[in-house]
C-alpha positions as CSV (number, residue, x, y, z in Angstrom):
1,M,-155.2,66.2,3.4
2,L,-153.0,63.4,1.9
3,Y,-153.7,61.3,5.0
4,N,-157.3,61.0,4.0
5,K,-156.6,59.9,0.4
6,L,-157.2,56.2,-0.4
7,D,-153.5,55.5,-1.0
8,F,-152.7,56.4,2.6
9,V,-155.8,55.4,4.6
10,N,-155.4,52.2,6.7
11,V,-151.9,51.5,5.4
12,K,-149.6,50.0,8.0
13,L,-146.0,51.2,7.9
14,T,-143.3,48.5,7.9
15,L,-142.1,50.0,11.2
16,E,-145.6,49.6,12.7
17,L,-145.7,46.0,11.7
18,A,-142.2,45.3,13.0
19,C,-143.0,47.0,16.4
20,A,-146.3,45.2,16.7
21,S,-144.7,41.8,16.1
22,E,-142.1,42.6,18.9
23,E,-144.8,44.0,21.2
24,V,-142.9,47.4,21.3
25,C,-145.0,50.5,22.0
26,V,-144.1,53.4,19.6
27,L,-145.8,56.8,19.3
28,F,-146.7,57.5,15.7
29,L,-147.7,61.1,15.1
30,P,-150.1,62.1,12.4
31,K,-148.6,61.9,8.9
32,F,-147.8,65.2,7.1
33,H,-148.4,67.4,10.2
34,C,-145.5,69.9,10.6
35,K,-146.3,71.0,14.1
36,L,-146.2,67.4,15.3
37,H,-142.9,66.6,13.6
38,F,-140.2,65.2,16.0
39,I,-137.6,68.0,15.4
40,E,-140.3,70.7,15.8
41,Q,-141.2,69.4,19.2
42,C,-137.6,69.5,20.3
43,W,-137.0,72.9,18.8
44,C,-140.1,74.4,20.6
45,I,-138.7,73.3,23.9
46,T,-135.3,74.8,23.2
47,N,-136.1,77.9,21.1
48,P,-137.1,80.4,23.9
49,T,-133.8,79.7,25.8
50,S,-131.6,79.8,22.8
51,S,-133.0,83.1,21.5
52,K,-132.4,85.0,24.8
53,E,-128.7,84.5,25.2
54,E,-125.8,86.1,23.4
55,D,-123.8,83.0,22.9
56,L,-126.3,81.2,20.6
57,E,-124.1,78.2,19.7
58,R,-123.4,77.3,23.3
59,N,-126.9,77.8,24.3
60,V,-128.4,75.6,21.5
61,V,-126.1,72.7,22.4
62,E,-127.0,73.0,26.1
63,T,-130.7,73.3,25.6
64,L,-130.8,70.4,23.1
65,Q,-129.0,68.3,25.6
66,S,-131.7,69.2,28.1
67,V,-134.5,67.6,26.0
68,T,-135.5,64.4,27.7
69,L,-136.7,61.2,26.1
70,D,-140.2,62.0,27.5
71,H,-140.3,65.1,25.2
72,M,-139.4,63.1,22.1
């Protein structure tokens, strides 16, 4: 909803401008969308594995390390 407000429409982020000037390709996800938030994407990949094992701490560390850059 906020994304469509006049204050947010067609506003370039400083990061977008910096990346464009350096010809760096960056994936920008929709603003204010919780399901497309970076940490949510990583957690969705790791959650099923971490919830099945008894040793939760060990499992979370292992599964988070298994998240590749392609998933981020």
